[in-house]
C-alpha positions as CSV (number, residue, x, y, z in Angstrom):
1,M,12.3,0.5,17.4
2,T,11.7,2.9,14.6
3,L,12.5,6.5,15.4
4,S,10.0,9.2,14.8
5,C,10.7,11.2,11.7
6,F,11.2,14.2,13.9
7,D,14.0,12.5,15.9
8,L,16.4,12.2,13.0
9,G,17.5,15.8,12.5
10,E,19.2,16.5,9.2
11,Q,21.5,13.5,9.3
12,M,22.0,11.4,6.1
13,L,19.5,8.6,6.1
14,S,19.5,5.3,4.2
15,V,16.5,4.5,2.0
16,D,15.2,1.9,4.5
17,E,15.6,4.3,7.4
18,A,13.6,7.0,5.6
19,R,10.9,4.5,4.5
20,Q,10.3,3.3,8.1
21,A,10.5,6.8,9.6
22,L,7.9,8.2,7.3
23,A,5.4,5.6,8.6
24,T,5.5,7.3,12.0
25,L,3.6,10.2,10.4
26,I,0.4,8.1,10.1
27,E,-1.3,7.9,13.4
28,R,-3.9,5.3,12.2
29,P,-5.0,3.7,9.0
30,L,-8.1,5.0,7.2
31,G,-11.5,3.4,7.8
32,S,-13.4,1.0,5.6
33,E,-16.5,1.3,3.5
34,Q,-18.9,-1.1,1.8
35,I,-19.1,-0.6,-2.0
36,P,-20.7,-2.4,-5.0
37,L,-18.5,-5.0,-6.5
38,S,-18.8,-3.2,-9.9
39,Q,-16.9,-0.2,-8.3
40,A,-14.2,-2.2,-6.5
41,H,-11.4,-2.6,-9.1
42,G,-8.1,-1.5,-7.7
43,R,-9.4,-1.2,-4.1
44,R,-8.0,-3.1,-1.1
45,L,-10.0,-5.5,1.0
46,T,-10.3,-4.8,4.7
47,T,-11.4,-8.3,5.7
48,T,-10.6,-11.8,4.7
49,V,-13.2,-13.2,2.3
50,K,-14.3,-16.8,2.8
51,A,-16.2,-18.9,0.2
52,P,-19.9,-19.1,1.3
53,I,-20.5,-21.8,-1.4
54,N,-18.6,-24.4,-3.4
55,V,-17.4,-23.2,-6.8
56,P,-18.7,-24.9,-8.9
57,Q,-21.7,-25.5,-6.8
58,N,-22.3,-29.0,-8.3
59,T,-20.2,-31.6,-10.0
60,N,-20.9,-30.8,-13.6
61,A,-20.0,-31.7,-17.2
62,A,-17.0,-30.1,-18.8
63,M,-18.1,-31.1,-22.3
64,D,-21.3,-31.5,-24.4
65,G,-22.1,-35.2,-24.8
66,V,-23.5,-37.8,-22.5
67,A,-23.1,-38.6,-18.8
68,L,-22.7,-42.3,-18.1
69,A,-23.9,-44.3,-15.2
70,L,-21.1,-46.9,-15.4
71,P,-22.0,-50.5,-14.5
72,R,-20.4,-52.0,-11.5
73,E,-17.3,-53.1,-13.4
74,G,-16.7,-49.4,-14.0
75,V,-13.5,-48.5,-15.8
76,G,-12.7,-50.5,-18.9
77,T,-16.3,-51.5,-19.7
78,K,-16.8,-52.9,-23.2
79,Q,-20.3,-51.6,-23.5
80,T,-20.8,-49.7,-26.7
81,L,-24.6,-49.3,-26.9
82,W,-25.9,-47.0,-24.2
83,P,-29.7,-46.5,-23.7
84,L,-30.6,-42.8,-23.2
85,A,-32.5,-42.1,-20.0
86,G,-33.2,-38.4,-20.7
87,E,-31.2,-35.2,-20.9
88,V,-29.9,-32.5,-18.6
89,L,-29.2,-29.0,-19.9
90,A,-27.2,-26.2,-18.3
91,G,-29.3,-24.5,-15.6
92,Q,-31.4,-27.7,-15.0
93,Y,-31.0,-30.1,-12.1
94,R,-32.2,-33.7,-12.3
95,S,-32.6,-35.5,-9.0
96,E,-33.8,-38.8,-10.5
97,L,-31.2,-41.6,-10.4
98,V,-29.8,-42.8,-13.8
99,P,-29.8,-46.6,-13.8
100,A,-26.5,-48.3,-14.2
101,G,-25.6,-49.0,-17.9
102,H,-27.7,-46.0,-19.0
103,C,-26.7,-42.4,-19.9
104,V,-28.3,-39.0,-20.2
105,R,-27.6,-36.3,-22.8
106,I,-25.8,-33.4,-21.1
107,T,-24.5,-29.9,-22.0
108,T,-21.4,-28.2,-20.7
109,G,-22.0,-26.9,-17.1
110,A,-25.0,-29.0,-16.4
111,P,-25.0,-30.8,-13.0
112,L,-24.3,-34.5,-13.3
113,P,-27.5,-36.4,-12.2
114,P,-27.2,-39.0,-9.4
115,G,-25.7,-42.3,-10.6
116,T,-23.4,-40.6,-13.3
117,D,-19.8,-39.7,-12.9
118,T,-18.2,-39.8,-16.4
119,V,-18.8,-37.7,-19.5
120,V,-18.2,-38.7,-23.2
121,M,-17.9,-35.8,-25.6
122,S,-20.3,-35.6,-28.5
123,E,-17.5,-36.1,-31.0
124,Q,-17.0,-39.7,-29.7
125,L,-20.6,-40.7,-30.1
126,R,-22.6,-42.2,-33.0
127,E,-26.4,-42.0,-33.1
128,P,-28.9,-43.8,-35.3
129,I,-29.6,-41.3,-38.2
130,E,-33.1,-42.8,-38.8
131,D,-34.5,-41.7,-35.5
132,D,-35.5,-38.1,-34.7
133,K,-35.0,-38.9,-31.0
134,P,-32.8,-41.9,-30.8
135,A,-33.3,-44.1,-27.7
136,H,-29.6,-44.9,-27.5
137,V,-26.1,-43.8,-28.5
138,T,-23.0,-45.7,-29.5
139,I,-19.7,-44.9,-28.0
140,E,-16.6,-45.3,-30.2
141,S,-13.6,-47.0,-28.6
142,P,-15.3,-47.6,-25.2
143,E,-12.0,-49.3,-24.0
144,L,-10.4,-45.8,-23.9
145,L,-13.0,-44.5,-21.3
146,K,-11.5,-43.1,-18.2
147,H,-13.5,-43.0,-15.0
148,G,-14.4,-39.4,-14.1
149,Q,-13.3,-37.9,-17.4
150,H,-14.6,-34.5,-18.6
151,V,-16.1,-33.8,-15.2
152,R,-15.6,-30.7,-13.0
153,Q,-16.0,-31.6,-9.3
154,A,-18.0,-29.5,-6.9
155,G,-15.7,-27.1,-5.1
156,E,-12.9,-27.8,-7.6
157,D,-12.2,-24.0,-8.0
158,I,-12.8,-23.1,-4.3
159,A,-14.5,-25.1,-1.6
160,L,-17.0,-23.9,1.0
161,G,-15.2,-22.2,3.9
162,D,-11.9,-21.8,2.1
163,T,-10.2,-18.4,2.0
164,A,-10.9,-16.7,-1.3
165,L,-8.9,-13.5,-0.8
166,P,-6.9,-12.3,2.2
167,A,-7.4,-8.9,3.9
168,G,-5.3,-6.3,2.2
169,A,-5.6,-7.9,-1.3
170,R,-5.8,-5.4,-4.1
171,L,-8.7,-6.3,-6.3
172,N,-7.8,-6.9,-9.9
173,A,-9.9,-8.2,-12.7
174,A,-9.4,-11.9,-11.7
175,S,-10.3,-11.0,-8.1
176,L,-13.5,-9.3,-9.1
177,G,-14.5,-12.4,-11.1
178,L,-13.7,-14.7,-8.2
179,L,-15.8,-12.6,-5.8
180,A,-18.7,-12.5,-8.3
181,S,-18.5,-16.3,-8.6
182,L,-19.0,-16.5,-4.9
183,G,-22.1,-14.3,-5.0
184,Y,-20.7,-11.1,-3.5
185,A,-22.5,-8.0,-4.7
186,E,-20.8,-5.7,-2.2
187,I,-17.5,-5.8,-0.5
188,S,-15.7,-4.1,2.4
189,V,-12.7,-2.1,1.2
190,S,-10.3,0.6,2.6
191,Q,-11.3,4.2,2.0
192,R,-9.3,5.9,-0.7
193,P,-6.7,8.2,0.7
194,K,-7.4,11.8,-0.3
195,V,-4.0,13.3,-1.4
196,A,-3.6,17.0,-2.0
197,I,-0.9,18.1,-4.5
198,F,0.3,21.4,-5.8
199,S,3.3,22.9,-7.6
200,T,5.1,26.1,-6.7
201,G,7.2,28.6,-8.5
202,N,6.7,31.7,-10.7
203,E,8.5,29.9,-13.5
204,V,6.0,27.0,-13.5
205,T,3.5,27.1,-16.3
206,A,0.4,25.0,-16.9
207,P,0.4,22.9,-20.1
208,G,-1.7,24.6,-22.8
209,E,-0.6,28.1,-21.7
210,P,2.0,30.1,-23.6
211,L,5.5,29.3,-22.3
212,P,7.4,32.3,-21.0
213,Q,11.0,32.8,-22.0
214,A,12.2,31.7,-18.6
215,G,9.3,29.3,-17.9
216,I,8.9,25.5,-17.6
217,Y,5.8,23.5,-18.1
218,D,4.5,21.8,-14.9
219,A,5.4,18.1,-15.4
220,N,5.6,17.0,-11.8
221,R,2.0,17.6,-10.8
222,F,0.8,15.4,-13.7
223,T,3.3,12.7,-12.9
224,L,2.0,12.7,-9.3
225,M,-1.6,12.6,-10.5
226,G,-0.8,9.4,-12.5
227,L,1.2,7.8,-9.7
228,L,-1.5,8.5,-7.1
229,A,-4.3,7.1,-9.3
230,E,-2.2,4.0,-9.9
231,H,-1.9,3.6,-6.2
232,G,-5.6,3.9,-5.4
233,A,-5.7,7.5,-4.1
234,D,-8.1,10.3,-4.9
235,V,-6.2,13.4,-6.0
236,I,-7.1,16.9,-4.8
237,D,-5.3,19.1,-7.4
238,L,-4.5,22.6,-6.0
239,G,-2.8,23.7,-9.1
240,I,0.2,26.0,-9.3
241,L,1.0,28.4,-6.5
242,P,3.2,31.5,-6.9
243,D,6.3,32.2,-4.9
244,D,4.4,33.9,-2.2
245,L,4.4,32.9,1.4
246,N,0.8,33.9,2.2
247,A,-0.6,32.1,-0.9
248,I,1.4,28.9,0.0
249,K,0.4,29.1,3.6
250,T,-3.3,29.5,2.8
251,A,-3.2,26.6,0.3
252,L,-1.5,24.3,2.9
253,E,-4.1,25.2,5.5
254,D,-6.9,24.3,3.1
255,A,-5.1,21.1,2.0
256,A,-4.6,19.9,5.5
257,E,-8.3,20.2,6.3
258,Q,-9.6,18.3,3.3
259,S,-7.0,15.6,2.7
260,D,-5.3,12.6,4.4
261,L,-1.9,13.5,2.9
262,V,-0.3,16.5,1.3
263,I,2.5,16.2,-1.3
264,T,4.6,18.8,-2.9
265,S,7.6,18.6,-5.2
266,G,10.5,21.1,-4.8
267,G,10.4,24.3,-2.9
268,V,11.7,22.9,0.4
269,S,15.4,23.9,0.2
270,V,17.0,27.0,1.6
271,G,16.8,29.0,-1.6
272,Q,15.8,32.6,-1.4
273,A,12.5,32.1,-3.2
274,D,11.6,28.7,-1.6
275,F,8.7,29.7,0.6
276,T,7.1,26.2,1.1
277,R,9.5,25.3,3.9
278,E,8.8,28.5,5.8
279,A,5.0,28.1,5.4
280,L,5.3,24.5,6.7
281,E,7.3,25.5,9.7
282,Q,4.6,28.1,10.6
283,L,1.7,25.7,10.2
284,G,3.0,22.6,11.8
285,R,6.0,20.5,12.5
286,L,8.7,19.9,9.9
287,A,11.6,17.5,9.5
288,F,14.1,18.0,6.8
289,W,16.2,15.1,5.6
290,R,19.0,14.1,3.3
291,V,18.5,10.6,2.0
292,A,21.4,8.7,0.6
293,L,20.0,7.9,-2.8
294,R,20.2,9.1,-6.4
295,P,18.1,10.5,-7.9
296,G,16.6,12.3,-4.9
297,R,18.3,13.2,-1.7
298,P,16.5,16.3,-0.2
299,M,13.1,15.5,1.3
300,A,10.9,17.1,3.9
301,C,8.1,15.6,6.0
302,G,5.9,16.6,8.9
303,W,2.5,17.4,10.1
304,L,0.2,20.3,9.1
305,G,-2.2,22.2,11.3
306,P,-4.3,21.0,14.2
307,T,-5.4,18.0,12.2
308,R,-1.8,16.7,12.1
309,T,-2.2,15.9,8.4
310,P,1.0,14.2,7.1
311,F,3.1,16.1,4.6
312,V,5.8,14.9,2.3
313,G,7.9,17.2,0.3
314,L,9.6,15.5,-2.6
315,P,12.6,16.7,-4.6
316,G,11.9,19.0,-7.6
317,N,13.6,17.1,-10.5
318,P,11.1,15.1,-12.5
319,V,12.8,11.7,-12.3
320,A,13.6,12.2,-8.6
321,V,9.9,12.8,-8.0
322,M,9.0,9.5,-9.5
323,V,11.8,7.5,-7.8
324,T,11.2,9.0,-4.4
325,F,7.4,8.5,-4.7
326,L,7.9,4.8,-5.5
327,Q,10.3,4.3,-2.6
328,F,8.6,6.3,0.0
329,V,5.1,7.5,-0.8
330,S,3.9,4.2,-2.2
331,P,4.6,2.4,1.1
332,L,3.0,5.3,3.0
333,L,-0.2,4.9,1.0
334,N,-0.1,1.1,1.8
335,W,0.1,2.1,5.5
336,L,-2.9,4.3,5.1
337,H,-4.7,1.3,3.7
338,G,-3.7,-0.7,6.8
339,Q,-0.9,-2.6,5.2
340,P,2.7,-3.1,6.4
341,V,5.3,-0.6,5.3
342,S,7.5,-2.6,3.0
343,P,9.9,-1.9,0.1
344,P,8.7,-2.3,-3.5
345,Q,8.8,-5.9,-4.9
346,R,12.0,-6.9,-6.6
347,L,13.4,-9.4,-9.1
348,N,16.9,-10.5,-9.8
349,A,18.4,-9.9,-13.3
350,I,21.8,-10.2,-15.0
351,A,23.5,-6.9,-15.9
352,D,24.0,-6.6,-19.7
353,T,26.4,-3.7,-19.4
354,A,28.5,-2.0,-16.7
355,L,26.5,0.0,-14.2
356,K,27.9,2.9,-12.2
357,S,27.2,3.5,-8.6
358,R,28.9,4.8,-5.4
359,L,29.3,3.3,-2.0
360,K,27.1,4.6,0.9
361,R,24.4,5.7,-1.6
362,T,21.6,3.7,-3.1
363,D,21.4,4.3,-6.9
364,F,18.2,3.8,-8.8
365,I,19.1,3.5,-12.5
366,R,16.4,3.5,-15.1
367,G,16.6,0.2,-16.9
368,V,15.0,-2.1,-19.5
369,Y,14.7,-5.8,-18.6
370,H,14.3,-8.5,-21.2
371,T,14.9,-12.3,-21.6
372,D,17.5,-13.9,-23.8
373,S,17.2,-17.1,-25.9
374,E,17.9,-19.2,-22.8
375,G,15.1,-17.6,-20.8
376,R,17.4,-15.6,-18.5
377,L,16.3,-12.2,-17.3
378,L,18.7,-9.5,-18.4
379,V,18.7,-5.8,-17.8
380,R,20.4,-2.7,-19.2
381,S,20.5,1.0,-18.5
382,T,18.3,3.3,-20.6
383,G,21.3,5.6,-21.1
384,A,21.8,9.1,-19.7
385,Q,20.6,9.1,-16.1
386,G,20.2,12.8,-15.3
387,S,17.4,13.4,-12.8
388,G,15.8,15.9,-15.2
389,I,15.7,13.4,-18.1
390,L,12.0,12.3,-18.0
391,T,12.3,10.5,-21.3
392,S,14.5,7.9,-19.4
393,M,11.5,7.0,-17.3
394,V,9.3,6.7,-20.4
395,A,11.8,4.3,-21.9
396,A,12.3,2.3,-18.7
397,N,10.3,-0.8,-17.6
398,C,12.2,-1.1,-14.3
399,L,14.5,0.6,-11.8
400,I,17.9,-1.1,-11.3
401,E,18.6,-0.9,-7.5
402,L,22.2,-0.7,-6.6
403,A,22.4,-0.8,-2.8
404,D,24.6,1.4,-0.7
405,D,27.2,-1.4,-0.3
406,Q,27.6,-1.8,-4.1
407,A,30.3,0.1,-6.0
408,G,28.5,-0.5,-9.4
409,A,28.1,-3.7,-11.2
410,Q,29.9,-5.4,-14.1
411,P,28.4,-7.3,-17.0
412,G,27.2,-10.7,-15.9
413,E,26.7,-9.7,-12.3
414,V,23.2,-10.3,-10.7
415,V,21.4,-7.1,-9.7
416,S,18.1,-6.2,-8.1
417,I,15.4,-4.6,-10.2
418,Q,12.0,-3.1,-9.4
419,P,9.6,-3.7,-12.3
420,L,7.6,-0.6,-13.4
421,T,5.2,-2.4,-15.8
422,G,3.9,-5.3,-13.7
423,W,5.1,-8.8,-13.2
424,L,6.6,-11.0,-16.0
């Protein structure tokens, strides 16, 4: 049984323990809403979608040419001269039977009329040039005919009653096309989580403003905006808050009332000017953890206000923000969407170079995967791995995950990677 995040004290947690414990903050997934298909890209289905029709609806021609009503001897016929019994264009349906030994002119996508089951493409036909509308066509090399050639069967893509997409599926471009092909104009999806974010600190400066001598530009808030957008959330941007207890407390109260989740980065340690932790403890219930990973480690979580809005406080270093978001917040967003809490997807790759790690701590090394001439998946580090080196995340296309039972990896060893740029 997974312990509540409030039952863990300040003990050192593994990555998996922290991931599962965070899920206890969510009392129930969000609801669903019906939206137009044109607005559904990136959303998650709340119900399994069944095919209400066959796709394609009718057995149809895969080529322009003629559809044959093969005589009884069928395959291997030596008939070269085929009388034309009409034509069927895409969008037309012919219910009249085509007599055996006859054919109809047909275009790609047109339903095959009764009696026909084989298509010969136009490039394999000869027609009398003296006739404006020839009464017959000649098939070159009829002995090469294959019964059923150049025909798409009804339901070949998906059959009536089959599962088109499961509940929980994230709708990408292909999924939208599939749903459109089934005639769905609207679809039931999970509501987007509303996630409030803000930065704290008198030294934090908004991009575009003059940078004070002791200031830093606010990178974390924009990183979080991008990550949340990629994970299907609506962002409530509360900007930059000063190191002032009352200002932070007021912002947290407002955030709790209008959001499903509140995220901050930094400001939850025991430093003299870190007021976020004090404000959290006054407004709700707080747990403070140390997680055995790098980059990362300090994290806070809890509930805010009477609404018991979940709160997650991420570390302050830019790379640590991204790594901990992907390991912990991403599964939490899935849970809000009604999906199981699970780790990020992984692939196996061969280490190109030696990789440093330490036992009893999970290391996430920024890496670059590639394939060699033999098609093997290899991976190397991006170089310097400081938690403030944001350029290392820009250069990376994966995280190399060295588990807490691994004391590094040598060249040639198989390691686990989490792709950051989609699947190969």
